[in-house]
C-alpha positions, -999 to +999 in steps of 0.1 A: -422+038-539-409+060-506-408+028-496-384+009-520-361+043-500-360+032-467-360-007-472-326-002-493-310+023-469-313+002-442-306-034-461-277-010-466-265+000-438-242+038-431-213+018-416-213-001-452-212+024-475-177+042-491-195+079-501-183+096-536-148+107-543-131+088-505-104+064-498-118+036-486-083+009-470-090-022-468-076-023-441-100-006-411-120-027-420-122-061-398-124-092-421-143-108-390-171-083-390-198-099-387-230-076-380-248-086-406-250-123-404-273-123-371-305-143-369-317-113-359-306-097-391-320-124-420-347-122-401-353-086-408-338-091-448-364-114-459-388-091-444-375-062-460-372-079-493-412-095-490-428-064-490-402-050-519-410-081-546-442-072-533-441-036-540-425-051-573-456-070-582-482-044-583-458-021-604-447-045-624-488-052-627-490-016-637-460-017-662-471-045-679-513-032-681-499+003-690-483-015-722-471+019-727-425+017-709-401-014-703-378-017-684-339-040-687-326-050-654-289-060-658-268-079-636-234-084-647-207-097-617-187-125-618-194-166-619-199-171-587-212-137-578-249-144-570-267-134-604-292-164-601-298-157-568-300-126-575-335-135-601-346-163-582-351-141-547-367-105-563-387-114-588-401-153-577-427-128-562-444-115-596-461-125-627-442-146-650-462-135-677-440-094-679-407-109-674-381-127-691-342-141-682-324-132-709-283-149-707-254-141-728-230-174-729-216-181-764-224-167-793-253-189-814-240-205-847-260-179-862-261-147-837-222-154-848-236-145-891-247-116-874-225-075-855-218-087-825-249-069-806-275-085-829-281-112-795-288-080-782-313-068-801-330-092-798-339-094-765-348-061-759-377-056-739-410-050-755-431-026-743-452-043-702-423-064-701-397-068-680-358-080-693-327-087-677-299-093-687-280-118-670-251-108-677-241-084-704-226-072-735-201-051-723-180-081-712-182-096-750-172-059-757-148-061-735-134-093-726-124-097-769-106-063-766-089-064-733-080-109-741-067-091-783-094-112-799-106-091-824-093-062-838-097-020-833-111-013-859 
């Protein structure tokens, strides 16, 4: 796992980080910055992703074999925010036996017959399993309250 931090640090260059509590002024950010879109950078990123996927695969096999722990990964982004691509790229080298993706779309009739968290509980990972929430139940809670679709009681 120590390689993971090194690789992530190199992927997320320090010049793009905003320190906690710091104020970001977009006027100081060059919208034409293409520093990380060069062919060399893309090749480096592909190699780093490959190394991370290999290490993740090893860890997933240990998780699955031990059947002692579980892992929930929640991906939350707007439409076209890259959730599906992230799943495809990061999990393509992982044994599908212990990984599952749960999508949350419009509730089915069965789901509507239960409380709003029921469908979330049915998708939680079992021991030895990794589950990826492609969107989360938080969106269900937030959107319905913001738009007044449910009461506060």
